[in-house]
C-alpha positions in Angstrom: 46.3 -44.8 39.5 43.1 -42.8 39.1 39.8 -44.5 38.9 39.4 -43.2 35.3 42.6 -44.9 34.1 41.8 -48.1 35.9 38.4 -48.2 34.1 39.9 -47.4 30.8 42.4 -50.4 31.3 39.6 -52.6 32.2 37.7 -51.6 29.1 40.7 -52.2 26.8 41.6 -55.5 28.2 38.2 -56.9 29.1 39.5 -57.7 32.7 41.0 -56.1 35.7 43.8 -53.5 35.5 47.4 -54.8 36.6 47.6 -55.0 40.4 49.9 -52.2 41.4 48.7 -51.7 45.0 52.0 -52.8 46.4 53.9 -49.9 44.6 54.8 -47.3 47.1 53.7 -43.6 46.3 56.4 -42.0 44.2 58.3 -39.0 45.6 59.1 -37.1 42.4 61.6 -34.7 43.8 65.0 -34.9 41.9 68.2 -34.9 44.0 68.9 -31.4 42.7 65.4 -30.3 44.0 65.8 -32.0 47.3 69.4 -31.2 48.2 69.7 -27.9 46.7 73.0 -26.1 47.7 74.4 -29.4 48.9 73.7 -30.9 45.6 75.5 -28.0 43.8 78.5 -28.3 46.1 78.9 -32.0 45.7 78.6 -31.8 41.9 80.7 -28.7 41.3 83.3 -30.0 43.8 83.6 -33.3 41.9 83.2 -35.3 45.0 82.4 -38.3 42.7 84.2 -38.9 39.4 81.0 -39.6 37.6 78.3 -36.9 37.8 75.6 -39.6 37.8 76.9 -41.2 41.2 75.6 -38.6 43.7 72.0 -38.5 42.1 71.9 -42.2 42.5 73.1 -42.4 46.0 70.7 -43.5 48.9 70.4 -41.2 51.9 71.2 -42.9 55.2 68.9 -40.7 57.3 66.0 -38.6 56.4 66.9 -36.0 53.7 65.4 -33.1 55.7 67.8 -34.1 58.5 70.7 -34.3 56.1 70.0 -30.6 55.0 69.6 -29.4 58.5 73.0 -30.9 59.4 74.7 -29.6 56.3 73.3 -26.0 56.7 74.5 -26.1 60.3 78.1 -27.4 59.7 79.2 -26.5 56.2 80.6 -23.1 57.2 82.4 -24.4 60.3 86.2 -24.6 60.2 87.5 -27.8 59.0 84.3 -28.9 57.3 85.0 -31.8 55.0 82.3 -32.2 52.2 83.6 -35.5 51.1 83.4 -36.8 54.5 79.9 -35.4 55.2 78.6 -37.1 51.9 80.3 -40.4 53.0 78.6 -40.3 56.3 75.1 -39.4 55.1 74.8 -41.1 51.7 75.5 -44.8 50.4 76.3 -45.8 46.9 73.2 -47.6 45.6 73.9 -51.3 46.1 73.7 -53.8 43.2 71.9 -57.0 43.7 74.2 -60.0 44.3 74.9 -61.4 40.9 76.6 -64.8 41.6 77.9 -64.5 38.1 81.1 -66.4 37.2 82.4 -66.0 33.7 82.6 -69.2 31.8 85.2 -68.9 28.9 83.8 -71.9 27.1 80.4 -70.4 26.6 79.2 -69.5 23.1 78.3 -66.0 22.5 74.6 -66.8 22.7 75.0 -68.7 26.0 77.0 -66.0 27.4 74.1 -63.4 26.6 71.5 -66.0 28.2 73.6 -66.1 31.4 73.6 -62.3 31.6 70.0 -61.7 31.9 69.7 -62.7 35.5 72.7 -60.4 36.2 70.8 -57.4 34.7 67.5 -58.2 36.2 66.2 -56.0 39.0 63.3 -56.3 41.3 60.9 -53.9 42.9 61.9 -54.9 46.5 65.4 -53.5 45.6 64.1 -50.0 45.2 65.5 -48.0 48.1 63.5 -45.4 50.1 64.2 -41.7 49.5 66.4 -42.4 46.5 66.0 -41.1 43.0 64.9 -44.5 41.9 61.2 -44.6 40.9 59.4 -47.7 42.1 57.9 -50.1 39.6 55.5 -52.9 40.2 57.3 -55.7 38.3 60.8 -57.1 37.4 62.8 -55.4 34.7 66.3 -55.5 33.0 68.8 -52.7 33.1 71.5 -51.9 30.6 74.4 -52.5 32.9 77.3 -50.6 34.1 76.5 -47.1 35.3 73.0 -47.6 34.1 71.2 -49.4 36.9 67.6 -48.4 36.1 65.2 -49.3 33.2 65.5 -47.1 30.2 62.7 -46.5 27.7 64.1 -47.1 24.1 66.9 -49.3 25.3 64.4 -51.8 26.6 62.8 -52.4 23.3 66.0 -53.7 21.8 66.8 -55.6 25.0 63.3 -57.3 24.7 64.4 -58.8 21.2 67.0 -60.8 23.1 64.8 -61.7 26.0 62.3 -63.1 23.5 65.0 -65.2 21.8 66.3 -66.4 25.3 62.8 -67.6 26.3 62.4 -65.0 29.0 58.7 -64.4 28.3 58.0 -63.5 32.0 60.4 -60.6 31.7 58.8 -59.3 28.5 55.4 -59.5 30.4 56.7 -57.7 33.5 58.4 -55.0 31.4 55.4 -54.5 29.3 53.2 -53.9 32.3 56.0 -51.6 33.8 55.8 -49.3 30.9 52.0 -49.3 31.0 52.2 -48.4 34.7 54.6 -45.5 34.0 52.2 -44.0 31.3 49.2 -44.3 33.8 51.1 -42.9 36.7 53.0 -40.1 35.1 51.3 -39.4 31.7 54.3 -40.6 29.6 57.1 -43.0 29.7 60.1 -41.1 31.2 63.7 -41.5 29.8 64.3 -44.0 32.7 62.9 -44.8 36.2 64.6 -42.0 38.0 63.0 -38.9 39.3 65.6 -36.8 37.4 64.3 -38.4 34.2 60.7 -37.4 34.6 61.0 -34.3 32.8 61.6 -35.9 29.6 60.9 -39.1 27.6 62.9 -41.0 25.0 62.3 -42.2 21.3 58.7 -43.4 21.6 59.0 -47.0 20.8 56.1 -48.4 23.0 54.1 -49.0 19.8 56.9 -51.3 18.5 57.0 -53.0 21.8 53.3 -53.9 21.6 54.0 -55.6 18.3 56.7 -57.6 20.0 54.4 -58.6 22.9 51.8 -59.9 20.6 54.2 -61.7 18.3 55.5 -63.7 21.3 52.2 -64.3 22.8 53.1 -62.1 25.9 50.0 -59.9 25.9 47.3 -58.9 23.3 48.1 -55.7 21.7 44.7 -54.3 22.4 45.4 -54.4 26.2 47.7 -51.4 25.6 45.6 -49.1 23.5 44.7 -46.7 26.4 48.4 -46.2 27.1 49.3 -45.7 23.5 46.8 -42.9 23.3 48.1 -41.2 26.3 51.6 -41.4 25.1 50.5 -39.8 21.8 48.7 -37.0 23.7 51.8 -36.4 25.6 54.0 -36.0 22.4 51.3 -33.9 20.8 50.3 -31.5 23.7 49.6 -27.9 22.6 49.5 -29.0 18.9 45.9 -27.7 18.3 46.8 -24.2 19.5 49.7 -23.5 17.3 49.7 -21.2 14.5 51.9 -21.7 11.4 55.6 -20.9 12.4 54.9 -21.6 16.1 56.3 -24.3 18.5 55.3 -25.5 21.8 56.8 -28.4 23.8 57.4 -31.3 21.4 55.4 -30.0 18.5 56.2 -27.5 15.7 53.6 -26.3 13.1 55.5 -25.5 10.0 54.6 -22.5 7.6 52.2 -24.6 5.5 50.4 -25.7 8.5 51.9 -29.2 8.8 52.8 -30.6 12.2 56.1 -32.4 13.0 57.8 -33.1 16.2 61.0 -32.3 18.1 62.7 -33.5 21.1 62.1 -31.4 24.3 62.6 -31.3 28.0 60.4 -29.6 30.7 63.4 -28.2 32.4 65.9 -25.7 31.5 68.6 -26.5 34.2 71.6 -28.7 34.3 70.9 -32.3 34.2 71.2 -33.9 37.7 73.2 -36.8 36.1 75.6 -34.4 33.9 75.6 -31.3 36.2 79.2 -30.3 36.0 79.4 -31.2 32.3 76.3 -29.1 31.5 77.5 -26.1 33.5 80.8 -26.2 31.7 79.3 -26.6 28.3 76.9 -23.6 28.9 79.7 -21.4 30.1 81.3 -21.8 26.7 78.3 -20.4 24.9 77.1 -16.9 24.3 73.5 -18.0 24.3 71.2 -17.7 27.5 72.2 -20.7 29.6 68.7 -22.0 30.1 68.5 -22.5 26.3 71.7 -24.4 26.2 70.5 -26.6 29.3 67.2 -27.3 27.5 68.9 -28.3 24.4 71.2 -30.6 26.2 68.4 -32.2 27.9 66.4 -32.5 24.6 69.5 -34.2 23.2 69.4 -36.7 26.2 65.7 -37.3 25.3 66.7 -38.2 21.8 68.8 -41.1 23.0 71.5 -39.7 20.8 73.4 -38.0 23.6 75.3 -36.5 22.0 75.8 -36.2 18.3 76.7 -33.8 15.5 73.2 -34.2 14.4 72.2 -31.6 17.1 75.3 -29.2 16.8 75.8 -26.1 14.7 79.5 -26.7 15.0 80.5 -30.5 15.2 83.5 -29.7 17.2 81.7 -27.6 20.0 78.9 -29.1 22.1 78.0 -25.6 23.3 76.5 -25.0 19.9 73.7 -27.6 20.4 70.4 -26.7 19.1 68.3 -29.9 19.5 65.0 -28.1 19.9 65.5 -26.4 16.5 65.6 -29.7 14.6 62.9 -32.0 13.4 64.5 -35.4 13.5 63.6 -38.1 11.0 63.7 -40.9 13.5 61.4 -39.2 16.1 58.9 -38.5 13.4 59.1 -42.0 12.0 58.4 -43.5 15.5 55.3 -41.2 15.9 54.0 -42.3 12.5 54.3 -45.9 13.8 52.4 -44.7 16.9 49.6 -43.2 14.9 49.3 -46.3 12.6 49.3 -48.6 15.6 46.5 -46.6 17.4 44.6 -46.7 14.0 44.9 -50.4 13.8 44.0 -51.3 17.3 41.1 -48.9 17.5 39.6 -50.4 14.3 40.1 -53.8 15.7 38.3 -52.6 18.8 35.4 -51.4 16.7 36.2 -47.6 17.3 36.0 -46.5 13.7 36.0 -42.7 14.4 39.4 -43.0 16.4 40.8 -45.1 13.7 39.9 -42.8 10.9 41.2 -39.9 12.9 44.6 -41.5 13.4 44.8 -42.8 9.8 44.4 -39.1 8.7 47.1 -38.0 11.2 49.5 -40.7 10.0 48.8 -39.6 6.4 49.5 -36.0 7.1 52.7 -36.8 8.9 53.8 -38.9 5.9 53.3 -36.0 3.6 55.1 -33.6 5.9 58.1 -36.0 6.1 58.0 -36.2 2.3 58.2 -32.4 2.1 60.7 -31.6 4.7 62.7 -34.7 5.7 63.4 -36.3 2.4 66.4 -35.0 0.5 66.3 -35.4 -3.3 69.9 -34.4 -3.4 71.0 -37.2 -1.1 68.5 -39.7 -1.9 67.9 -40.2 1.8 65.8 -39.1 4.8 67.6 -36.3 6.8 66.8 -33.9 9.6 65.2 -30.4 9.2 66.1 -27.2 11.0 62.8 -25.5 11.3 64.3 -22.2 12.7 66.6 -21.8 9.7 64.2 -23.4 7.3 66.8 -25.8 5.9 67.6 -29.4 5.7 70.6 -30.5 7.8 73.7 -31.6 6.0 75.1 -35.0 6.4 73.7 -38.5 6.7 73.0 -40.5 9.8 71.9 -44.0 10.4 68.6 -42.6 11.5 67.7 -42.5 7.8 66.8 -46.3 8.2 64.0 -45.7 10.6 61.4 -44.8 8.0 62.1 -48.1 6.4 62.0 -50.0 9.7 58.5 -48.5 10.5 57.3 -48.9 6.8 56.5 -45.3 5.9 59.0 -45.0 3.1 57.9 -45.5 -0.5 59.6 -48.2 -2.5 61.6 -45.7 -4.4 62.7 -43.8 -1.3 63.7 -47.1 0.4 65.9 -48.2 -2.5 67.5 -44.8 -2.9 68.0 -44.7 0.9 69.6 -48.2 0.7 72.2 -47.0 -1.8 72.9 -43.9 0.2 73.5 -45.8 3.4 75.7 -48.4 1.4 77.9 -45.8 -0.1 78.1 -43.3 2.7 77.7 -45.0 6.1 78.7 -48.8 5.7 81.9 -49.7 7.3 83.8 -53.0 7.6 82.1 -53.7 11.0 78.6 -52.4 10.4 76.8 -49.1 9.8 78.5 -46.0 11.2 76.2 -43.6 13.3 76.9 -40.5 11.2 79.3 -39.3 8.4 80.8 -36.8 10.8 83.7 -37.7 13.0 83.7 -35.9 16.4 84.3 -36.3 20.0 80.6 -37.3 20.6 79.7 -40.9 21.1 76.8 -40.8 18.6 79.2 -40.0 15.7 81.7 -41.6 13.5 83.4 -44.0 14.1 81.0 -45.5 16.5 78.3 -48.1 15.8 75.4 -48.9 17.9 73.3 -52.1 18.2 69.8 -50.4 17.8 70.9 -48.7 14.7 72.2 -51.9 13.1 69.0 -53.7 14.0 66.7 -51.0 12.4 68.9 -50.7 9.3 69.0 -54.6 8.7 65.3 -55.1 9.2 64.2 -51.9 7.5 66.1 -53.0 4.4 64.9 -56.4 4.3 61.4 -55.1 4.7 61.8 -53.3 1.3 63.5 -56.2 -0.5 67.0 -55.2 0.0 68.0 -58.5 1.6 71.5 -58.7 0.5 72.4 -55.4 2.1 70.5 -56.2 5.2 72.1 -59.5 5.6 75.5 -57.9 5.0 75.0 -55.3 7.8 73.9 -58.2 10.1 77.0 -60.2 9.3 79.3 -57.4 9.7 77.9 -56.4 13.1 78.1 -59.9 14.3 81.7 -60.1 13.4 82.5 -56.9 15.2 80.9 -58.0 18.4 82.4 -61.5 18.2 85.9 -60.1 17.7 85.6 -58.0 20.9 83.9 -60.9 22.7 86.6 -63.3 21.8 89.4 -61.0 22.9 87.7 -59.4 26.0 84.9 -61.8 26.9 82.2 -59.1 27.1 79.7 -57.2 25.2 79.8 -53.4 25.4 77.5 -50.4 24.8 79.0 -49.3 21.5 81.8 -50.3 19.2 84.4 -48.5 17.1 84.0 -49.7 13.5 87.6 -50.0 12.1 88.7 -50.7 8.7 89.7 -54.2 9.8 87.2 -56.2 11.8 90.0 -57.9 13.7 90.9 -54.5 15.2 87.3 -54.0 16.3 87.1 -52.4 19.7 84.7 -50.7 22.1 83.6 -47.4 21.1 84.7 -44.0 22.6 83.8 -40.4 22.9 81.0 -38.9 25.0 81.0 -37.8 28.6 81.5 -41.1 30.4 83.7 -44.2 30.0 82.6 -47.2 27.8 80.0 -49.4 29.7 80.0 -53.1 29.7 76.9 -55.1 29.9 75.1 -54.4 27.8 71.3 -54.5 27.5 70.6 -53.6 23.9 73.7 -55.0 22.5 72.9 -58.3 24.1 69.3 -58.1 22.8 70.2 -57.3 19.2 73.0 -59.7 19.0 71.0 -62.5 20.5 68.2 -61.9 17.9 70.7 -61.8 15.0 72.6 -64.9 16.1 69.2 -66.7 15.9 68.5 -65.3 12.6 71.8 -66.0 11.0 72.7 -69.5 12.4 75.3 -69.9 9.6 77.4 -66.9 10.9 80.7 -67.9 12.5 79.9 -65.6 15.6 77.6 -68.6 16.7 80.7 -70.5 17.5 82.7 -67.7 19.1 84.4 -68.5 22.4 86.5 -66.3 24.5 90.2 -66.4 23.7 89.4 -68.3 20.3 
């Protein structure tokens, strides 16, 4: 942490900056950077079934020595790549859980008992691995996701607060502040291979949660909020109409809106073989495809027909050509949060500047991301100059952050109800596809934002209905399988509810943000029968 950043923290908090002296210096080489041709051989040879496995492995000896041995041995007769990897790398160990399932637990009690299982501590960060050290404890999603994720964590925190885990809210809050201070942004997750991108910028919403639950005063995080904003808006001032750079696009009328982006244009470390195969099916330059795949991963919606020219073909992905309604809504929230905190801190000039930026973004959203035809918020293809066809559950995010007008909110409610509402909750999109962020899947964060966004604008009945349908879906799977999962397939009959499918990896159990949203909804809807759910009932 630089002296400037430390001083900025002290100014904001009126005290000392968090003590992060015990955090080891970060080695930011990704596994692909570090192991080069060995990395390519392992991934293309499918030594592991899951492309994420090797990037998460821990070297048993110094990586330089591993590469020396590999380069000396790999051309020798009888060289066995899998055996070499087994001798030189260890699968990352998961801390002992001591977790025994109790089939008599209620759904809420089951979630409460999972937090220790999903908790990780800095002392478990192995040397020379891809895991970025953090100063404080944190919660992971579960399954193959054994690191802290950015936007996942906000929804996980909802449940931590309800479970009385305020100490984890505090530690995670300061972990995110540490990441901004250390790297200039909050990466996708605390892995070196995630440093080239972020995820949906929800730190401004986390700050509200911290203050609501008495974790930390919001003003403490004003410096980090401003740095995150600078990351998302870098290069904006230099753009002429019709130009784009990094995360920012200046439209023909001079308005600024944002897109998802990644610094790299190479295959993702954690999806190497899949990305190579996808790019090989495209006539476009491979680097363009790789960057669009990476930008799709930054969106959190990895992957969805929202980003595809052809819903049936992932190789037609064009994420960087699309201005998403959810991203721009989150950035509107960030602008208004900075305005509010700066004004409370007595910095009227900064407050006025961010009020102006928020107002400009809202006008641009009204012009480009509101569809009169659909009566809903949509995405915009800035390269083609057209709004994207089809609705997605992202249309509720402007309601969640409070940027919609009352007329827009009520029209959006009707569109969501008529086109996305299913027996088990809100479908992710209208488009059925092989991608996991499409119909028929439903995801916990989208249910939460739809529910609360609708209630915010007086649509209590619909908001409550979505919450109840989602709780019924989760409870049905819990009673049958005694677990919560990453996503759910929303069938016509809730009794047939099941874990979701699609995407590039199997369905994951755990699961952080499902636990968080469900725990919060159970508390808000004590009358719902999901509160009495038991496994096998």
